[in-house]
C-alpha positions as CSV (number, residue, x, y, z in Angstrom):
1,C,0.0,0.0,0.0
2,R,1.0,3.6,-0.5
3,E,2.1,5.8,2.4
4,D,-1.4,7.5,2.4
5,Q,-3.1,4.1,2.6
6,F,-3.8,1.4,5.3
7,M,-3.4,-2.3,4.5
8,C,-6.2,-4.5,5.8
9,R,-4.6,-7.2,8.0
10,M,-6.2,-10.4,6.6
11,D,-6.4,-9.9,2.8
12,G,-3.9,-7.1,2.3
13,S,-6.3,-4.8,0.5
14,C,-5.6,-1.0,0.7
15,I,-7.9,1.7,2.0
16,P,-7.3,5.5,2.6
17,L,-5.9,6.4,6.0
18,A,-8.8,8.7,6.5
19,N,-11.1,5.6,6.6
20,I,-9.4,4.3,9.8
21,C,-11.6,4.7,12.9
22,N,-14.3,6.5,11.0
23,G,-17.1,4.3,12.3
24,Y,-17.5,2.3,9.1
25,E,-15.9,-1.1,8.5
26,D,-14.1,-0.8,5.2
27,C,-11.8,-3.8,5.5
28,P,-13.4,-7.3,5.2
29,D,-11.8,-8.3,8.5
30,R,-12.9,-5.0,10.2
31,S,-9.2,-4.3,11.1
32,D,-9.7,-0.6,10.2
33,E,-12.0,-0.2,13.2
34,V,-10.1,-2.4,15.7
35,G,-8.4,-0.6,18.6
36,C,-10.3,2.6,18.0
37,N,-11.6,2.9,21.5
38,S,-10.4,1.9,25.0
39,S,-12.8,-1.0,25.3
40,Q,-11.0,-2.9,22.6
41,H,-7.8,-4.9,23.1
42,P,-4.4,-3.3,22.6
43,S,-1.9,-4.5,20.0
44,P,-1.6,-8.3,20.0
45,A,1.6,-10.3,19.6
46,A,2.9,-10.9,16.1
47,T,0.5,-12.9,14.0
48,P,0.5,-14.0,10.4
49,S,-1.6,-11.0,9.6
50,C,1.7,-9.1,9.0
51,Y,4.4,-10.2,6.6
52,V,7.6,-11.8,7.9
53,G,9.8,-9.0,9.2
54,F,6.9,-6.9,10.5
55,F,4.8,-6.8,13.6
56,P,1.2,-5.5,14.1
57,C,0.8,-2.1,15.7
58,D,-2.4,-0.6,17.1
59,A,-4.2,-3.5,15.3
60,T,-4.2,-1.4,12.2
61,R,-0.6,-1.1,11.0
62,C,2.4,-3.4,10.3
63,L,5.8,-2.0,11.3
64,P,9.2,-3.3,10.7
65,L,10.6,-5.5,13.5
66,S,13.5,-3.1,13.9
67,S,11.0,-0.6,15.3
68,Y,10.3,-3.0,18.2
69,C,12.1,-1.9,21.4
70,D,14.2,0.7,19.5
71,G,13.6,3.3,22.2
72,Q,11.2,5.2,19.9
73,P,7.5,4.7,20.6
74,D,5.6,4.1,17.4
75,C,2.3,2.5,18.6
76,Y,-0.3,4.7,20.2
77,D,-0.8,2.1,22.9
78,G,3.0,1.8,23.6
79,F,3.0,-1.9,22.7
80,D,6.3,-1.6,20.7
81,E,8.3,-0.3,23.7
82,S,6.7,-2.4,26.5
83,N,8.6,-5.1,28.5
84,C,11.7,-4.6,26.4
85,E,14.1,-5.3,29.2
86,K,12.5,-8.6,29.9
87,N,11.9,-9.7,26.3
88,N,15.3,-8.7,25.0
89,T,13.8,-8.6,21.5
90,R,15.9,-5.9,19.8
91,V,15.8,-6.6,16.0
92,Y,18.1,-5.1,13.4
93,Q,17.1,-4.7,9.8
94,V,18.5,-3.0,6.7
95,M,16.2,0.0,6.1
96,V,17.4,1.4,2.8
97,L,18.3,-0.6,-0.4
98,G,19.5,0.9,-3.6
99,V,21.0,-0.2,-7.0
100,D,23.8,1.6,-8.7
101,E,22.7,1.9,-12.3
102,R,26.2,2.8,-13.4
103,S,27.5,-0.6,-12.3
104,T,24.5,-2.6,-13.7
105,N,24.6,-4.5,-16.9
106,A,23.0,-7.5,-18.6
107,T,24.5,-10.0,-16.2
108,S,25.2,-8.2,-13.0
109,L,23.5,-5.9,-10.4
110,F,25.3,-3.7,-7.9
111,L,23.3,-3.4,-4.6
112,F,24.1,-1.1,-1.7
113,W,22.3,-0.7,1.6
114,W,22.1,1.3,4.8
115,M,20.9,0.9,8.4
116,P,21.5,2.8,11.6
117,I,24.5,1.2,13.4
118,P,24.8,1.7,17.2
119,S,28.2,2.4,18.7
120,N,30.4,-0.6,19.6
121,V,28.2,-2.9,17.4
122,T,29.4,-4.8,14.3
123,F,26.9,-6.3,11.9
124,E,27.3,-9.0,9.3
125,F,25.2,-9.0,6.1
126,L,23.9,-11.8,3.8
127,P,22.8,-10.5,0.4
128,S,20.2,-12.8,-1.2
129,I,18.5,-12.9,-4.6
130,A,15.6,-14.5,-6.4
131,K,13.8,-14.1,-9.7
132,T,10.5,-12.4,-9.3
133,D,8.5,-15.3,-10.8
134,N,8.2,-17.2,-7.5
135,A,11.8,-18.5,-7.7
136,V,13.7,-19.8,-4.6
137,W,15.8,-17.3,-2.8
138,K,19.6,-17.9,-2.9
139,N,22.3,-16.5,-0.7
140,A,24.7,-14.8,-3.0
141,T,27.8,-15.1,-0.7
142,S,28.8,-15.9,2.8
143,W,28.3,-13.3,5.6
144,I,30.1,-10.1,4.9
145,E,30.7,-6.8,6.7
146,D,30.5,-4.6,3.6
147,T,27.4,-2.6,2.8
148,E,27.4,-3.3,-0.9
149,Y,27.6,-6.3,-3.2
150,Q,27.8,-7.1,-6.9
151,F,25.5,-9.9,-8.0
152,S,26.9,-11.6,-11.1
153,N,26.2,-14.4,-13.6
154,L,22.6,-13.2,-13.9
155,E,20.3,-13.6,-16.9
156,P,19.8,-10.6,-19.2
157,Y,16.6,-8.5,-19.1
158,T,15.3,-10.4,-16.1
159,S,13.6,-9.0,-13.0
160,Y,15.1,-10.0,-9.6
161,N,14.2,-9.6,-6.0
162,L,17.2,-8.4,-3.9
163,T,17.3,-8.3,-0.1
164,V,19.8,-8.4,2.8
165,Y,19.7,-10.4,6.0
166,V,21.4,-9.0,9.2
167,R,23.0,-10.6,12.2
168,L,25.3,-9.4,15.0
169,K,28.9,-10.5,14.4
170,G,29.7,-13.6,16.4
171,H,26.0,-14.4,16.9
172,S,23.9,-17.1,15.1
173,V,20.5,-15.3,15.3
174,V,19.5,-14.0,11.8
175,F,17.1,-11.1,11.6
176,P,14.4,-11.2,8.8
177,P,14.6,-8.5,6.1
178,Y,12.4,-5.4,6.3
179,R,12.1,-5.1,2.5
180,S,13.3,-6.3,-0.9
181,W,14.2,-4.4,-4.0
182,V,12.9,-5.4,-7.4
183,V,15.3,-4.5,-10.3
184,K,15.8,-5.7,-13.8
185,T,19.1,-6.5,-15.5
186,A,19.9,-4.6,-18.8
187,E,19.3,-6.0,-22.2
188,G,21.7,-8.5,-23.6
189,I,22.6,-9.9,-27.0
190,P,19.7,-11.9,-28.4
191,S,20.2,-15.4,-29.7
192,E,20.1,-15.8,-33.5
193,P,16.9,-16.5,-35.4
194,Y,16.5,-20.1,-36.5
195,N,14.4,-22.3,-38.9
196,L,15.1,-19.9,-41.8
197,V,13.2,-20.9,-44.9
198,A,13.5,-19.3,-48.4
199,T,10.6,-19.9,-50.8
200,Q,10.5,-18.8,-54.4
201,K,7.1,-17.2,-55.0
202,N,7.4,-16.3,-58.7
203,G,10.0,-14.9,-61.2
204,S,10.8,-11.8,-59.1
205,R,9.9,-12.7,-55.4
206,V,11.5,-14.8,-52.7
207,E,9.9,-15.0,-49.3
208,L,11.8,-15.6,-46.1
209,T,10.3,-16.9,-42.9
210,W,12.0,-17.8,-39.6
211,S,11.5,-18.4,-36.0
212,P,12.2,-15.6,-33.5
213,P,15.2,-16.0,-31.1
214,L,14.7,-18.5,-28.3
215,H,16.4,-15.9,-26.0
216,P,15.6,-12.4,-27.1
217,N,17.3,-11.0,-23.9
218,G,15.4,-7.8,-24.3
219,A,12.4,-6.1,-26.1
220,M,12.6,-7.2,-29.7
221,S,12.7,-4.2,-32.1
222,G,12.9,-6.0,-35.4
223,Y,15.0,-8.1,-37.8
224,E,17.3,-7.5,-40.7
225,A,17.3,-9.9,-43.6
226,F,20.2,-10.1,-46.1
227,M,20.6,-11.5,-49.6
228,L,23.9,-12.4,-51.2
229,P,25.8,-12.0,-53.6
230,H,24.1,-8.6,-54.1
231,D,24.4,-7.5,-50.5
232,V,20.7,-6.4,-50.3
233,N,19.0,-6.1,-47.0
234,L,15.5,-5.5,-45.6
235,T,14.5,-4.3,-42.2
236,V,11.2,-5.8,-40.9
237,L,9.3,-6.0,-37.6
238,Q,7.9,-9.5,-38.0
239,P,9.7,-12.8,-38.7
240,S,9.2,-12.7,-42.5
241,A,10.5,-10.7,-45.4
242,L,9.8,-10.5,-49.1
243,F,12.7,-9.8,-51.5
244,E,11.6,-8.4,-54.9
245,W,14.6,-8.6,-57.3
246,P,15.3,-9.4,-61.0
247,F,16.5,-12.9,-60.1
248,E,18.4,-14.9,-62.7
249,A,17.5,-18.4,-63.6
250,G,19.9,-21.1,-62.4
251,K,21.8,-18.7,-60.1
252,N,22.4,-19.3,-56.4
253,Y,21.2,-16.8,-53.8
254,T,22.1,-17.0,-50.1
255,F,20.0,-15.5,-47.3
256,Y,20.5,-15.0,-43.6
257,V,18.8,-13.0,-40.8
258,I,19.8,-11.1,-37.6
259,A,17.6,-10.2,-34.8
260,K,17.6,-6.9,-32.9
261,N,16.5,-5.7,-29.5
262,R,16.7,-2.1,-28.4
263,E,20.4,-2.3,-27.4
264,H,22.0,-5.2,-29.3
265,Q,21.8,-7.4,-32.4
266,S,22.3,-11.1,-32.7
267,N,24.8,-13.2,-34.6
268,K,23.8,-14.3,-38.1
269,S,21.3,-17.1,-38.4
270,A,22.2,-20.2,-40.3
271,S,22.3,-19.3,-44.0
272,V,20.1,-20.9,-46.7
273,T,20.9,-21.0,-50.4
274,L,18.2,-21.0,-53.1
275,T,18.9,-22.0,-56.7
276,F,16.4,-19.8,-58.7
277,D,14.0,-21.7,-60.9
278,G,13.7,-19.9,-64.2
279,S,10.3,-21.6,-65.0
280,S,8.7,-19.3,-62.4
281,N,9.0,-16.3,-64.7
282,I,5.4,-15.6,-65.5
283,D,4.4,-12.7,-67.7
284,D,1.9,-10.2,-66.3
285,I,-1.8,-10.4,-67.3
286,K,-2.5,-8.0,-70.2
287,G,-5.7,-6.8,-71.9
288,L,-7.9,-7.5,-68.9
289,T,-11.4,-6.2,-69.7
290,V,-15.1,-6.6,-68.8
291,I,-17.0,-8.3,-71.6
292,G,-20.5,-8.0,-70.0
293,T,-22.5,-7.9,-66.8
294,T,-25.8,-9.1,-65.5
295,N,-27.5,-8.8,-62.1
296,N,-25.5,-11.7,-60.7
297,S,-22.5,-12.2,-63.0
298,V,-19.5,-10.5,-64.7
299,H,-17.8,-11.8,-67.8
300,L,-14.0,-11.2,-67.9
301,A,-11.4,-11.7,-70.7
302,W,-7.7,-11.1,-71.1
303,D,-4.8,-11.9,-73.5
304,K,-3.7,-15.5,-73.5
305,L,-0.3,-16.3,-72.0
306,A,2.0,-19.0,-73.3
307,D,3.5,-21.6,-71.0
308,V,1.2,-21.1,-68.0
309,D,-0.9,-23.7,-66.2
310,G,-4.0,-21.6,-65.7
311,Y,-5.4,-18.4,-64.1
312,H,-6.8,-17.4,-60.7
313,I,-9.7,-15.0,-60.4
314,T,-10.6,-13.5,-57.1
315,P,-13.7,-11.2,-56.8
316,R,-13.7,-8.7,-53.9
317,A,-16.8,-6.9,-52.7
318,P,-17.0,-3.9,-50.3
319,L,-18.1,-4.4,-46.7
320,P,-20.4,-5.7,-45.4
321,Y,-20.6,-8.2,-48.3
322,P,-18.8,-11.5,-47.4
323,V,-15.5,-12.7,-48.7
324,L,-15.7,-14.6,-52.0
325,Q,-13.5,-17.6,-52.9
326,T,-10.8,-17.6,-55.6
327,V,-11.7,-19.6,-58.7
328,A,-9.4,-21.2,-61.3
329,T,-9.7,-21.6,-65.0
330,M,-7.6,-22.8,-67.9
331,K,-9.1,-20.4,-70.4
332,N,-8.4,-16.7,-70.9
333,D,-12.0,-15.7,-70.3
334,F,-14.3,-16.5,-67.4
335,V,-17.8,-15.7,-66.2
336,V,-17.9,-15.0,-62.4
337,E,-21.3,-16.0,-61.1
338,N,-23.3,-15.9,-57.9
339,L,-22.6,-12.2,-57.4
340,A,-25.0,-9.7,-55.7
341,P,-26.9,-7.2,-57.9
342,N,-26.0,-3.5,-58.0
343,V,-22.6,-4.0,-56.3
344,T,-19.2,-2.8,-57.5
345,Y,-16.6,-5.6,-57.5
346,V,-12.9,-5.5,-57.9
347,F,-11.6,-8.6,-59.8
348,E,-8.0,-9.8,-59.3
349,V,-6.6,-12.0,-62.0
350,N,-3.1,-13.6,-62.1
351,A,-1.5,-16.5,-64.0
352,I,-0.2,-19.7,-62.3
353,K,2.6,-22.1,-63.2
354,K,3.5,-25.0,-61.0
355,T,3.4,-23.6,-57.5
356,Y,4.3,-20.1,-58.6
357,V,1.8,-17.2,-59.1
358,G,2.1,-14.2,-61.3
359,K,1.5,-10.6,-60.4
360,V,-2.1,-9.6,-59.8
361,V,-3.9,-7.3,-62.3
362,T,-7.3,-5.8,-61.4
363,V,-10.4,-4.5,-63.1
364,T,-13.6,-3.1,-61.6
365,A,-17.1,-3.9,-62.7
366,K,-20.6,-3.3,-61.3
367,T,-23.5,-5.8,-61.6
368,T,-26.9,-4.6,-62.8
369,G,-30.2,-4.7,-61.0
370,V,-31.6,-3.6,-57.7
371,S,-29.6,-4.2,-54.4
372,L,-30.7,-7.1,-52.2
373,P,-32.9,-5.9,-49.3
374,E,-31.3,-5.6,-45.8
375,I,-32.5,-8.2,-43.3
376,T,-34.1,-6.7,-40.1
377,G,-35.6,-8.0,-36.9
378,L,-32.7,-10.2,-35.9
379,V,-33.4,-12.0,-32.7
380,M,-30.9,-14.2,-30.8
381,E,-32.1,-16.5,-28.0
382,S,-30.0,-18.8,-25.9
383,K,-31.9,-21.9,-24.9
384,K,-31.5,-23.0,-21.2
385,P,-30.5,-25.3,-19.7
386,Y,-28.6,-26.0,-23.0
387,G,-26.1,-23.2,-22.8
388,T,-24.4,-24.2,-26.1
389,T,-27.6,-24.0,-28.2
390,V,-29.1,-20.8,-29.7
391,K,-32.1,-19.9,-31.7
392,F,-31.6,-17.3,-34.4
393,S,-34.6,-15.7,-36.2
394,W,-35.3,-12.7,-38.4
395,E,-38.0,-10.9,-40.4
396,P,-38.5,-11.5,-44.1
397,P,-38.1,-8.7,-46.7
398,K,-41.3,-6.7,-47.4
399,N,-41.2,-7.8,-51.0
400,K,-43.3,-11.0,-51.1
401,K,-42.8,-11.5,-54.8
402,F,-39.7,-13.7,-54.4
403,K,-39.0,-16.9,-52.5
404,W,-36.0,-15.6,-50.6
405,Q,-32.9,-17.6,-49.7
406,Y,-30.8,-16.6,-46.7
407,A,-27.1,-17.1,-45.9
408,V,-26.4,-17.3,-42.2
409,H,-23.0,-16.4,-40.8
410,Y,-21.6,-16.6,-37.3
411,A,-18.1,-16.5,-35.8
412,L,-16.2,-15.6,-32.7
413,N,-14.7,-12.5,-34.3
414,M,-15.5,-10.1,-37.1
415,H,-12.7,-11.4,-39.4
416,D,-14.2,-14.9,-39.5
417,L,-17.7,-13.6,-39.8
418,F,-17.2,-12.6,-43.4
419,K,-16.0,-16.0,-44.5
420,E,-18.3,-18.6,-46.1
421,P,-21.8,-18.9,-44.6
422,K,-22.4,-21.6,-42.1
423,L,-25.8,-22.3,-43.5
424,N,-28.1,-21.5,-46.5
425,T,-31.8,-21.8,-45.8
426,S,-35.2,-20.5,-46.9
427,N,-36.5,-20.6,-43.3
428,L,-36.9,-17.6,-41.0
429,T,-35.6,-19.5,-37.9
430,V,-32.5,-21.7,-37.5
431,W,-31.1,-23.5,-34.5
432,F,-27.4,-23.9,-33.8
433,K,-26.2,-26.6,-31.4
434,D,-22.9,-27.5,-29.8
435,L,-21.4,-24.1,-29.8
436,E,-18.5,-23.3,-27.5
437,A,-19.6,-22.5,-23.9
438,C,-19.0,-19.1,-22.4
439,E,-18.1,-17.5,-25.7
440,N,-19.4,-14.3,-27.4
441,Y,-20.6,-15.1,-30.9
442,V,-21.4,-12.6,-33.7
443,F,-24.3,-13.6,-36.0
444,A,-25.4,-12.1,-39.3
């Protein structure tokens, strides 16, 4: 809790100090109202309600054990300074911890500390360290009299908990720490990317993909991909890169990648060599034109290409129309069917040969007719006790002249919603069973 807050004893929740003894129970265990009048008990002995190294004071606060019997009254009821001669319970703790940033790097941390030292008393200190992810504490050295220590052989860009135990020299009693200090090592050199794969896409493109470093040792800032013998490089943020180049048939090209964090870059990845396949040189589509349109189709044609295996045509409609599938043809003209009326489509056409694809050429065309009516009155109903079954219904269009067909879409996200419909039906109500439990679906 902050200095202006009180920590409830049992659950550790924080409330404003102004809420203590205000007549209202703000803590679940009522600890903010305990000890507020003389009829209530004074401070109890140390209990698990305070962390190790602390003791409860006025039943509302947890103070470091070094405040117990230190000659300075801290509790209103005097509990911390009572019976000190009989109890002999003086506790010593390091009160201030700090890290010297100038001496901190990727594998070491320099910790210093301070505590009040009475005259004629010699202390010994035991610096300890643990990763913040619930790791086991380890003593970094034997007992020392210095008030500083350099932790070494640490992992780069890793958060550690640092603390210091105290004991009187020549004594075996070890006092628990008052606090720990969380600090992160600096960024180190990332390990190299791996699983590099070079794939020829067509006559002018090679795609690289790879796996990110197993040990980034910092916040990754990107990658740099290289191509030899031309000494060409690309800077990218994600683990993939696309080289566009006038590649020569039968020639070898070598690729490698390095990874970068904010401070360092990795060694080179293992190189891969690609012998360029000249058969991937595919000419661009030329003469793409619209021959004709109807209310549900568009007729396309283009100049025939020699030495290709066929062509791909991909129609693309504006939102909110769904995504349409790519179709293939061996001929240099094609009628794209099952389109919506009065919609402007962009048609992408490219040639294919083996596993290679040529560059995409586009043309725009608009179907004739009147736009399809918008469906209204959508109603979604979850059927209990079957939490994975829903009833989906809607109102028909006002035009009764046609026997309407409906395409029903649903998905867990908007991207998947625009894919192929889950169901085609002429009904106004459909049931969907065996959906994922406790998920939010989008229906259309």
